[in-house]
N, C-alpha and C positions, 0 to 999 in steps of 0.2 A: 504494500499499499504506500502511496505517496501522499504526503499531507497536503501538498498543493492542489490535489484533485478534490479534497474535501470542502464542501460548503461548511460543514460542521462535523465534529467528531462526536459530540454529545451535547445534548440540551437538557438542562434540569430546570423544571418549572414547578413552582409552588402555586397552589390554588385553593379554591373553596372545596373542602371535603364535606359533602353533605351528610348529615347525621341520618344515615339510612341503614336499615338492617342491623348488622352487628358491629359496624365501625363507625361510631359517632365522632367525627373529626371535622373541625373547621379551622382552617389556617388562613393567614392573610393572603389576598390575591396579588401575589407578587412573583415575577419571574426573574430568572437570571440564566444567561447563556454562557457557556464556556467549556473548555476542555478540562475534565476533572476525572478523578477515580470514581468507580462505582461505589455505592454505599458499602462500607466495610463493617464487619462485626465489631462491637465495642472491645477495647482492650480488656482482658480478664482482670477482674478486681484483685487487689492483693488479699491473699488468703489470711484470715484472722488465725490466731493460735488455735490449735486443735482443741484445747480445753475450753475455749470460749467462742463457739460459732455464732456468727451474726444472724439473727432471725431475719426473715424477709420483711421488708417495709410494708405494712398493710395499706391498702388503698384508702385515700382520704375522700370522704364523701363531700359533695358540694354543700357548703354551709347554708345555701338558700333552699334548694329543692330536696336535698338529701336523697334524691333518686338516682344520681349518677355518682360514681367514685372514679378517682384518678390517682395515677402514681405519683404526681407531684403538682405543686401549684402551677408551674409553667405549663404542664400538660392540660390542666383544667382551663387555664387562660386561653389556650389555643384550640380547645377541643369541645367547648361547651357554649353554643350560641345562646345569647341572652334571652331570645324569645322562646327557645326550646326550655330553657330553665324556668321561665315564667309559666309556660304551659304545664310543666311537670309539677310546679307549685300548687297547681289547681286540681289537686286530687286525681281522680280518674277521668278528668275531662278529655285528656289527650287520647286515652284508650277509647273513650266513647266516640270521639270524632273520627278516629281511624280504626274501625273494627277489623278491616281487612288489610292485607299487605299492599293490594293495588291502590289503596287510599293512603296508607301510611307512608309509602316511599315519596310521593310527590308532596305530601304535607310536611314531612320532615325536611325535604329540600326547601320549601317555602319558608319554614321557620329559620332555617340557616341562612338563606339568601336575604330575607328581610332583616336579619341581624347584621349584615355587613355594613361597613361605612359607606356613605353615599358614592364616593368614587369607584369602589369596587363593585357596588350594585350596578352602576352605570356601565362598568366594563363588561359585565355579563350581558347587559342589554345591547351592547354593540356587536355581539356575536350573531351569526346567521340563525335563523329560525327553522325548526323542523316543520314539515307539513302539518295540517290539522290532524288531530288524532282520529282514529276510526271511530264511528258512533259506538258508544257504550264502553269505550276503553278509558276515557278520562273525562271528568267533569270539572272544567275550570271554575264555573260558577259556584258549584257546591264546595270546591276546595277553598275558593276565596271566602265563602261564608263561614267555613270552618276556622280559617285564619282569623277572621274578624272576631269569632267568638273566643278564641283561645288566647290571643295576644292583646295585652292592654293597649288601648288606643294611643296613649301618650308615648308608647315605645315603637309605634309603626312609623315608617318614613313618610315624608311628604309625597303626595301623589298616589298613596295607596288606594287602589281602585280595582274593580274586576278586570279591566283592560290591562292594568299593570301586571296583575297576577297571571293572567293568560299569556302575556308576553314572556314572563319569567319561565313559565312552564314549557313554552315552545323553545326557549333557549336550552333549557335542561334536556329536553328530549333529543335535540339535535347535537349537543355538545358534551354530554357527560361520559366519562370513562368508567368502565366497570372495574372494581377492585375485587379480584377473584379470591375465593377460598384457596387455601394452600393445596397444591397438587399432591396427590399420593400415588405411588407407582401402581400401575394397573387400573387406576380409577377411570371410569368411563366419563367422557365429557358430558354425557347426559345428566350425570350426577354432580357435576362441578358447577357451582352457582356463584353468582356475584354476591358478595357480602356487603358491598357498599358501592356508591357511585361518587364521582368527584368531577367538578368542572375546573379545568385549568385554562386560563384565558389565552395564553399564547399557544399552548399545545393544541387547543381547538382549532387553530388556523391551518393545521396540516390537512391537506386534501387526501383523498383516497386514491389508491391504485391497487388493482388486484394482483400485481407483482411489485410490491413496495420495495423501496430502497432504504427503508428505515423501519424501526419498530420501537415500541415503548416498553419500559420496565417500571415496575413499582416494587417497593420493599416495605410493606406495611408492618411486617412482623419483626423488623429490625428495631431493636430498642434505641432510644435516644432521639435527638433532633434529626430532622430530615426524613423520617419515615412516612410523611405525607407527601413527599416529592414524587414526581413522575420524571423518568429519565428516557429521552429519546436518543437512540444510537443508530449510526449508518450501518447497513448490512455490508456495504462494499464501498469501493471508491465511487464518489459522485462527481461527475465533471462539473467544472465551474459553470454556473448559470442554469443548471438543470434543477427542476423543482424537487424538493424533498417530499416524499409521500409515504404514508403509512397505510395499512389495510384496516378497515373498520370492523373486520371479523376475521375469523381463521382463514388462512390462505387456501385450504383444501376444500373450501365450498364449491359446489357445482355452479355452472353458469346461471341456470335458471334461478337458483336460490339466491345467488349474489344480486342479480338484477331486481329480483323481487324485494329484497331487503332494502336496497339502496333507494328504490322508487318509493317504497312505503315509508321509510324512516327519514330519508334525506331529500327526497323529491327529484332525483335525477337518475338517468340511465348511464351506466359506465360504458365507454367506448375505448377502453385502453387496449393495448396490443393484444393482451391475452384474450380479452372479450371478443375482439374482432375475429380471432382464430376460432374460439370456441363457439361463437354464434353460427358458424358454418357446420357444426357437428349435428347431423340430422337427428340423432337419437337422444340428444341431451335431455330433453323434456321427458322422455320415456324411461330414463334410467333411474328416476328419482323415487321409486316406490319405498326404498329403504332409507332415503336420505333425510327424512324428517321435514318438518315445516319451518320456515324462517322465523316463525313467532313462538316456537315451542319453549325456548329457554331464555329467561330474562338475562342470563349472563352474556347473551350476544349483543345486548343493547349497550353500545358504547358511544362512546362519545366521541367525540367530535362526531362523537359518541363512539367508543371503540373497545373492542375486546375480542379474546380468542373464544371459540366455541365450536360446537359439534355440528351446527346447521348444515345440511347438505351432506355432511359425513365424509369420512375418508373413502368409503365404498364407492361414492359417486366418482371421485377423482381417479381412483384406480381403474374403475371400468372404463372411463373415458380415455385414460392414457393407453389402456390395452387395446382399445378399438382401432386407434390409428397409428400408434408407433410414433417415433420422433418426428417423422416428416409432417405429421398432422398436429404435432404438439411440440413446437420449436422451443418452448420455455421449460421443458422437462428438467433441465439441468438445475433450474432455480430450486426445485423441490427437494432434490437430494442435498444440495449445499445449504440451504437456508431453512428447511423444515425439520423440526425435531423428530427423531425417530423413536423416542421413548413410547412405550405402549400407551395408546390412547391419548397422547399429549397433543401433537400437531401445533406446538407453539413455534415461534420464529427464533432462528439462531442469528446472533449478531456478535461481532468480535468485541472483546473487552476493550476499554480505552487504552490508548498508548501509555507507555511507561513514562515517568516524569522527564526522561531525556528525549522523548518523542519517538521511541522505538515502537512500531505497530505491534499489536498483540496478534498472536496466531492461535488464540484460544477463543472459542465461540461459547456464548452463554444462551440458554434457552429463556425466553421471557415469560414462560408459563410454568415449567417444572424446575427451572434453575440448573439443569444439567449443563456440565462444561464438556466441550468436545474440541479436540485439537483440529486445526485447519485440515491437516492431511487426512484425518478421518472422515472429513465431510466432502472429500473429492470423489465423484462417481467413478466406478471402474469403467475402463474403455469398453464400449460395446453394450453397456447396459442401457435400459430405456430411460434411466434417470428418475423413474417414478418410485415413490415409497411403497413398500409392500409390508 
């Protein structure tokens, strides 16, 4: 790799982590770009004398609502939106307002978003909007009424209105990244769920490509500061002036499933090089009996809205690759080099950042299961189809 060909090596961005599902996190909407190391495990603490082991520090409950507990005051300050705290102070009102997960997730997003300072709130409003939700899938008016009932009026920002709430929900649907549950070897992606969603202002500006040249990483289980960051790394050398793109879902999805999801969730059809090739495959729509539906797994909804998933499944990609061979699938090399081969994973592989002296890394990391693989192990054997099996 040659550094001069990179537009960037790594982008680390911090953003609004919406208090959804199992990961209630809110961080300032601030971004920074630069070459840096991936998040590293913390240095091991100095072991106390064997005769006097230090007990673990118990979580500290929020002094106001007492419904949430945090490992430190700084964690609480960064992870507990003021409107969510106010709602939790109101007994069982939050549970009554959000009896189902389909209501809870957008409501928790609104409580987090409306807790942001005004500049950060307007930064979210500057992002692109998702198409209107399908009938029966989301009720902006009902969610606004729930917000008005839960949040004290003096804590709501100027301009709070049904239109404002609907606009925020549209930004969330089109720009939120899924933070996935930890991958376990052999675990089917059908069982791997999103435990939280987060909006990152600058990372949301990445466009989609079905053969991306970058992918994103998150490290929410790493202790210490920075575990709400998202890291975007280049898969390979990127010529100067070329757009940096990520995939909004797992790269092994079939053509029909990719097009359906992009049209429904983002309002466009993809005409990338890969899609132009696969659109000519006559049997693509007929091979999807086992592929699943694009809306089955909430983990697929990312944002810029982006994340890995099982939609369309690996079966569809393998069948298509076998139908036509390399002549009909000129991008097969991509899948061997940049698609993880761990059982049931299908994450993206990107090289670790360069060393401090600028030496490129030849070790690839999977952005879903975390597997490390040497570059030479990712090279396809001569004469192979290049498709994962």
